[in-house]
PADO-645517 format. One record per atom (N, C-alpha, C): residue in one letter; atom name; x negated, y, z. Coordinates in Angstrom, 3 decimals. Layout:
<sites>
A CA X Y Z
...
</sites>
This chain:
<sites>
M N -7.213 20.304 -8.887
M CA -7.751 19.306 -7.974
M C -7.779 17.959 -8.697
N N -8.899 17.267 -8.632
N CA -8.988 15.991 -9.331
N C -8.383 14.863 -8.496
P N -7.981 13.754 -9.148
P CA -7.326 12.649 -8.439
P C -8.183 12.051 -7.329
F N -9.489 11.998 -7.528
F CA -10.372 11.435 -6.507
F C -10.276 12.231 -5.214
T N -10.246 13.562 -5.320
T CA -10.128 14.423 -4.139
T C -8.812 14.183 -3.416
V N -7.744 14.037 -4.169
V CA -6.425 13.783 -3.574
V C -6.428 12.462 -2.816
I N -6.973 11.437 -3.428
I CA -6.968 10.105 -2.825
I C -7.848 10.057 -1.579
V N -9.025 10.643 -1.652
V CA -9.909 10.662 -0.480
V C -9.277 11.491 0.637
S N -8.625 12.589 0.292
S CA -7.924 13.399 1.297
S C -6.821 12.591 1.954
F N -6.056 11.839 1.158
F CA -5.000 10.988 1.706
F C -5.588 9.962 2.671
A N -6.680 9.318 2.268
A CA -7.321 8.313 3.121
A C -7.790 8.932 4.432
L N -8.355 10.121 4.367
L CA -8.838 10.796 5.572
L C -7.682 11.190 6.487
I N -6.629 11.741 5.920
I CA -5.450 12.120 6.718
I C -4.831 10.882 7.354
L N -4.732 9.799 6.592
L CA -4.165 8.564 7.125
L C -5.017 8.021 8.268
L N -6.328 8.085 8.131
L CA -7.219 7.622 9.195
L C -7.075 8.493 10.444
L N -7.000 9.797 10.265
L CA -6.806 10.684 11.416
L C -5.478 10.409 12.106
L N -4.431 10.177 11.335
L CA -3.143 9.808 11.929
L C -3.262 8.494 12.696
A N -3.943 7.522 12.108
A CA -4.106 6.225 12.764
A C -4.827 6.367 14.101
L N -5.794 7.253 14.145
L CA -6.566 7.440 15.374
L C -5.816 8.237 16.435
F N -5.112 9.296 16.019
F CA -4.539 10.225 16.990
F C -3.012 10.207 17.075
K N -2.349 9.759 16.032
K CA -0.887 9.672 16.005
K C -0.498 8.373 15.301
P N -0.764 7.217 15.929
P CA -0.565 5.949 15.226
P C 0.880 5.693 14.778
Q N 1.843 6.205 15.537
Q CA 3.241 6.027 15.113
Q C 3.474 6.721 13.769
A N 2.991 7.945 13.643
A CA 3.108 8.673 12.379
A C 2.277 7.991 11.294
G N 1.112 7.472 11.659
G CA 0.260 6.789 10.696
G C 0.924 5.563 10.105
R N 1.590 4.785 10.943
R CA 2.251 3.592 10.411
R C 3.438 3.953 9.536
I N 4.113 5.054 9.866
I CA 5.226 5.506 9.026
I C 4.694 5.922 7.655
V N 3.625 6.708 7.641
V CA 3.038 7.148 6.366
V C 2.563 5.942 5.561
F N 1.911 4.992 6.214
F CA 1.398 3.805 5.514
F C 2.545 2.966 4.947
G N 3.583 2.738 5.743
G CA 4.730 1.960 5.276
G C 5.452 2.632 4.129
V N 5.674 3.935 4.257
V CA 6.340 4.682 3.191
V C 5.463 4.720 1.937
F N 4.148 4.822 2.113
F CA 3.218 4.780 0.981
F C 3.426 3.507 0.168
F N 3.518 2.365 0.845
F CA 3.707 1.106 0.126
F C 5.064 1.058 -0.562
L N 6.092 1.557 0.093
L CA 7.411 1.577 -0.550
L C 7.427 2.501 -1.758
L N 6.761 3.646 -1.631
L CA 6.686 4.572 -2.770
L C 5.880 3.984 -3.930
M N 4.810 3.283 -3.616
M CA 4.025 2.650 -4.677
M C 4.861 1.584 -5.394
A N 5.638 0.822 -4.625
A CA 6.463 -0.225 -5.220
A C 7.549 0.360 -6.118
W N 8.333 1.271 -5.550
W CA 9.541 1.738 -6.236
W C 9.369 3.061 -6.970
G N 8.373 3.855 -6.599
G CA 8.162 5.133 -7.256
G C 7.087 5.099 -8.325
V N 6.227 4.066 -8.294
V CA 5.152 3.949 -9.286
V C 5.313 2.668 -10.109
N N 5.263 1.519 -9.440
N CA 5.244 0.257 -10.183
N C 6.557 -0.057 -10.893
F N 7.690 0.207 -10.262
F CA 8.970 -0.066 -10.919
F C 9.157 0.798 -12.171
P N 8.980 2.123 -12.065
P CA 9.107 2.921 -13.295
P C 8.065 2.551 -14.365
M N 6.846 2.225 -13.931
M CA 5.816 1.833 -14.906
M C 6.199 0.528 -15.609
M N 6.824 -0.383 -14.863
M CA 7.270 -1.628 -15.470
M C 8.323 -1.341 -16.542
L N 9.205 -0.408 -16.253
L CA 10.239 -0.054 -17.225
L C 9.653 0.696 -18.412
Y N 8.666 1.526 -18.148
Y CA 8.065 2.358 -19.194
Y C 7.139 1.560 -20.112
D N 6.125 0.925 -19.524
D CA 5.163 0.186 -20.346
D C 4.395 -0.826 -19.486
P N 4.921 -2.048 -19.351
P CA 4.236 -3.054 -18.524
P C 2.874 -3.477 -19.075
S N 2.605 -3.175 -20.328
S CA 1.312 -3.572 -20.903
S C 0.152 -2.759 -20.342
L N 0.438 -1.709 -19.572
L CA -0.631 -0.920 -18.954
L C -1.342 -1.698 -17.844
Y N -0.647 -2.635 -17.212
Y CA -1.233 -3.361 -16.082
Y C -2.420 -4.236 -16.480
P N -2.338 -5.007 -17.557
P CA -3.531 -5.783 -17.941
P C -4.738 -4.901 -18.253
L N -4.495 -3.699 -18.761
L CA -5.600 -2.786 -19.067
L C -6.333 -2.327 -17.804
A N -5.616 -2.324 -16.674
A CA -6.220 -1.844 -15.423
A C -7.435 -2.672 -15.011
G N -7.434 -3.946 -15.330
G CA -8.534 -4.803 -14.905
G C -9.654 -4.962 -15.904
T N -9.570 -4.310 -17.037
T CA -10.608 -4.480 -18.061
T C -11.965 -3.953 -17.618
N N -11.979 -3.017 -16.671
N CA -13.246 -2.453 -16.174
N C -13.587 -2.957 -14.775
S N -13.020 -4.087 -14.406
S CA -13.243 -4.612 -13.064
S C -14.708 -4.935 -12.822
Y N -15.097 -4.792 -11.565
Y CA -16.467 -5.101 -11.163
Y C -16.693 -6.599 -10.996
I N -15.605 -7.350 -10.900
I CA -15.698 -8.794 -10.679
I C -15.198 -9.516 -11.926
P N -16.000 -10.392 -12.513
P CA -15.578 -11.095 -13.728
P C -14.259 -11.857 -13.569
L N -14.031 -12.452 -12.405
L CA -12.778 -13.181 -12.182
L C -11.567 -12.241 -12.293
Y N -11.689 -11.050 -11.766
Y CA -10.611 -10.065 -11.892
Y C -10.397 -9.701 -13.357
R N -11.502 -9.444 -14.063
R CA -11.402 -9.101 -15.485
R C -10.669 -10.194 -16.253
W N -11.069 -11.450 -16.010
W CA -10.431 -12.585 -16.666
W C -8.949 -12.641 -16.316
F N -8.619 -12.519 -15.028
F CA -7.221 -12.611 -14.606
F C -6.375 -11.534 -15.286
F N -6.833 -10.312 -15.260
F CA -6.061 -9.211 -15.824
F C -5.917 -9.330 -17.343
T N -7.000 -9.684 -18.019
T CA -6.959 -9.672 -19.488
T C -6.403 -10.962 -20.089
E N -6.501 -12.069 -19.375
E CA -6.037 -13.345 -19.925
E C -4.713 -13.815 -19.335
V N -4.566 -13.757 -18.029
V CA -3.360 -14.278 -17.376
V C -2.284 -13.198 -17.282
L N -2.631 -12.102 -16.687
L CA -1.666 -11.017 -16.497
L C -1.153 -10.478 -17.827
A N -1.986 -10.486 -18.838
A CA -1.566 -9.992 -20.154
A C -0.418 -10.823 -20.728
L N -0.337 -12.090 -20.353
L CA 0.738 -12.956 -20.844
L C 2.062 -12.714 -20.124
Y N 2.002 -12.355 -18.843
Y CA 3.212 -12.225 -18.027
Y C 3.206 -10.943 -17.194
P N 3.084 -9.795 -17.810
P CA 2.960 -8.576 -17.004
P C 4.206 -8.270 -16.173
V N 5.401 -8.490 -16.707
V CA 6.621 -8.156 -15.963
V C 6.758 -9.046 -14.732
A N 6.480 -10.334 -14.871
A CA 6.543 -11.239 -13.722
A C 5.556 -10.797 -12.638
F N 4.362 -10.434 -13.055
F CA 3.358 -9.963 -12.100
F C 3.819 -8.681 -11.414
I N 4.342 -7.751 -12.182
I CA 4.775 -6.471 -11.604
I C 5.919 -6.698 -10.624
L N 6.838 -7.597 -10.949
L CA 7.937 -7.903 -10.024
L C 7.401 -8.490 -8.713
M N 6.400 -9.365 -8.811
M CA 5.788 -9.905 -7.584
M C 5.068 -8.805 -6.817
L N 4.412 -7.914 -7.529
L CA 3.724 -6.789 -6.901
L C 4.724 -5.891 -6.170
I N 5.826 -5.580 -6.824
I CA 6.865 -4.758 -6.197
I C 7.411 -5.458 -4.952
G N 7.649 -6.764 -5.044
G CA 8.129 -7.523 -3.886
G C 7.138 -7.507 -2.737
F N 5.851 -7.696 -3.058
F CA 4.817 -7.692 -2.021
F C 4.703 -6.318 -1.359
E N 4.624 -5.274 -2.176
E CA 4.491 -3.923 -1.614
E C 5.725 -3.544 -0.797
T N 6.890 -3.961 -1.232
T CA 8.106 -3.705 -0.472
T C 8.045 -4.427 0.871
A N 7.616 -5.688 0.851
A CA 7.497 -6.451 2.097
A C 6.515 -5.791 3.055
V N 5.362 -5.349 2.550
V CA 4.373 -4.675 3.406
V C 4.974 -3.409 4.003
G N 5.659 -2.622 3.186
G CA 6.277 -1.396 3.676
G C 7.323 -1.662 4.741
V N 8.208 -2.624 4.490
V CA 9.277 -2.942 5.444
V C 8.690 -3.513 6.735
L N 7.729 -4.421 6.622
L CA 7.090 -4.987 7.814
L C 6.416 -3.898 8.637
T N 5.713 -2.999 7.987
T CA 5.002 -1.935 8.688
T C 5.968 -1.006 9.413
L N 7.157 -0.847 8.893
L CA 8.158 0.024 9.517
L C 9.038 -0.721 10.519
S N 8.825 -2.027 10.672
S CA 9.650 -2.814 11.584
S C 9.142 -2.689 13.018
Q N 9.117 -3.776 13.753
Q CA 8.672 -3.687 15.144
Q C 7.877 -4.921 15.554
G N 7.161 -4.770 16.675
G CA 6.429 -5.881 17.268
G C 5.345 -6.451 16.377
R N 5.232 -7.773 16.423
R CA 4.160 -8.447 15.673
R C 4.322 -8.302 14.165
W N 5.546 -8.032 13.708
W CA 5.772 -7.853 12.274
W C 5.040 -6.623 11.747
V N 4.928 -5.602 12.595
V CA 4.189 -4.401 12.189
V C 2.729 -4.765 11.948
K N 2.157 -5.516 12.868
K CA 0.751 -5.908 12.716
K C 0.555 -6.792 11.490
F N 1.527 -7.648 11.221
F CA 1.458 -8.485 10.021
F C 1.469 -7.609 8.772
G N 2.341 -6.621 8.745
G CA 2.411 -5.694 7.612
G C 1.139 -4.871 7.472
L N 0.623 -4.378 8.592
L CA -0.623 -3.604 8.551
L C -1.783 -4.452 8.043
G N -1.860 -5.692 8.527
G CA -2.927 -6.590 8.086
G C -2.834 -6.910 6.599
L N -1.623 -7.224 6.132
L CA -1.441 -7.498 4.701
L C -1.765 -6.263 3.865
G N -1.349 -5.101 4.344
G CA -1.624 -3.863 3.618
G C -3.117 -3.587 3.522
A N -3.834 -3.818 4.618
A CA -5.287 -3.607 4.611
A C -5.966 -4.578 3.648
L N -5.552 -5.844 3.693
L CA -6.131 -6.837 2.777
L C -5.841 -6.473 1.322
F N -4.644 -6.000 1.055
F CA -4.283 -5.597 -0.301
F C -5.172 -4.445 -0.769
C N -5.349 -3.453 0.099
C CA -6.194 -2.303 -0.256
C C -7.627 -2.745 -0.539
L N -8.141 -3.663 0.257
L CA -9.493 -4.168 0.025
L C -9.557 -4.996 -1.259
G N -8.506 -5.749 -1.531
G CA -8.479 -6.599 -2.714
G C -8.433 -5.832 -4.017
I N -7.709 -4.712 -4.032
I CA -7.609 -3.973 -5.290
I C -8.774 -3.003 -5.491
A N -9.642 -2.916 -4.505
A CA -10.801 -2.028 -4.645
A C -11.713 -2.463 -5.782
W N -11.660 -3.729 -6.154
W CA -12.571 -4.280 -7.157
W C -12.009 -4.227 -8.568
I N -10.806 -3.672 -8.712
I CA -10.176 -3.615 -10.031
I C -10.991 -2.753 -10.984
G N -11.555 -1.694 -10.487
G CA -12.344 -0.809 -11.337
G C -12.514 0.539 -10.672
P N -12.957 1.509 -11.416
P CA -13.245 2.832 -10.834
P C -12.052 3.453 -10.109
E N -10.838 3.174 -10.574
E CA -9.676 3.771 -9.922
E C -9.370 3.148 -8.562
G N -10.004 2.052 -8.227
G CA -9.747 1.404 -6.950
G C -10.819 1.590 -5.898
V N -11.898 2.274 -6.232
V CA -13.028 2.360 -5.294
V C -12.673 3.068 -3.986
W N -11.652 3.864 -3.978
W CA -11.255 4.590 -2.772
W C -10.412 3.742 -1.829
M N -9.930 2.587 -2.256
M CA -9.012 1.805 -1.440
M C -9.605 1.282 -0.129
P N -10.894 0.948 -0.022
P CA -11.405 0.565 1.293
P C -11.245 1.688 2.330
A N -11.317 2.937 1.883
A CA -11.101 4.049 2.811
A C -9.664 4.046 3.320
V N -8.716 3.727 2.452
V CA -7.314 3.631 2.873
V C -7.126 2.431 3.798
A N -7.854 1.347 3.572
A CA -7.732 0.136 4.386
A C -8.193 0.342 5.821
L N -9.008 1.346 6.077
L CA -9.471 1.597 7.449
L C -8.325 1.940 8.390
A N -7.382 2.735 7.931
A CA -6.292 3.201 8.803
A C -5.451 2.053 9.358
P N -4.949 1.140 8.528
P CA -4.161 0.053 9.121
P C -4.997 -0.841 10.038
L N -6.276 -0.990 9.733
L CA -7.125 -1.782 10.621
L C -7.252 -1.114 11.984
V N -7.347 0.209 12.008
V CA -7.385 0.948 13.273
V C -6.058 0.795 14.010
M N -4.953 0.843 13.270
M CA -3.629 0.760 13.902
M C -3.316 -0.628 14.449
L N -4.066 -1.642 14.032
L CA -3.849 -2.980 14.577
L C -4.097 -3.027 16.082
R N -4.833 -2.063 16.615
R CA -5.111 -2.001 18.060
R C -3.874 -1.629 18.866
K N -2.913 -0.998 18.232
K CA -1.733 -0.481 18.930
K C -0.581 -1.469 18.850
D N 0.339 -1.333 19.806
D CA 1.587 -2.091 19.768
D C 2.694 -1.151 19.328
F N 3.593 -1.672 18.547
F CA 4.721 -0.886 18.049
F C 6.002 -1.648 18.383
P N 6.485 -1.502 19.631
P CA 7.641 -2.295 20.060
P C 8.977 -1.839 19.469
I N 9.006 -0.668 18.860
I CA 10.259 -0.120 18.337
I C 10.107 0.124 16.837
S N 11.134 -0.239 16.080
S CA 11.098 -0.018 14.637
S C 11.291 1.462 14.324
V N 10.876 1.850 13.151
V CA 11.048 3.236 12.720
V C 12.529 3.569 12.608
L N 13.337 2.609 12.174
L CA 14.781 2.825 12.094
L C 15.363 3.123 13.481
A N 14.930 2.372 14.495
A CA 15.396 2.621 15.862
A C 14.914 3.982 16.370
L N 13.690 4.358 16.020
L CA 13.185 5.678 16.412
L C 14.038 6.788 15.800
L N 14.363 6.646 14.510
L CA 15.195 7.652 13.842
L C 16.601 7.676 14.424
R N 17.160 6.500 14.683
R CA 18.490 6.420 15.274
R C 18.510 7.124 16.637
A N 17.500 6.881 17.468
A CA 17.422 7.510 18.790
A C 17.265 9.024 18.667
R N 16.447 9.459 17.731
R CA 16.232 10.893 17.544
R C 17.519 11.601 17.115
F N 18.225 11.007 16.149
F CA 19.425 11.657 15.638
F C 20.607 11.551 16.594
S N 20.690 10.479 17.378
S CA 21.786 10.370 18.326
S C 21.554 11.288 19.531
A N 20.291 11.551 19.868
A CA 19.987 12.459 20.966
A C 20.300 13.896 20.609
S N 20.151 14.234 19.336
S CA 20.391 15.611 18.917
S C 21.854 15.871 18.562
A N 22.658 14.822 18.511
A CA 24.078 14.996 18.129
A C 24.946 15.389 19.289
</sites>
């Protein structure tokens, strides 16, 4: 299975969750951001931070190309640390409660739309951005932690 198929499948599943099971959709979206921060970007920073400037060399937008090849190339670790912090914040906000969830969903959607222009590997991100935009219609008065606590205390 090629990576494009996996990514489009993920976007479709996330959208279906957002439409029919928004609580599960927000959990998947929040965990996705946490996994990207700590399961992808953190290890990549430790392995080879110079890969990040290369990501923008094929960008569709000249400003992105310039930023990645000229600015990011000088300070890749600082950029990756900010990226990890941002993705962590989006994940935590999305898993929280009330208006913070909507703030996290909105930031996550904007991030997905923003990285779509990095190059061919980002073209699928607008499809992922649809799900959090759909979930903005819902209210999430209870955090995922409280949901898990209630589930486990009820079964004990």
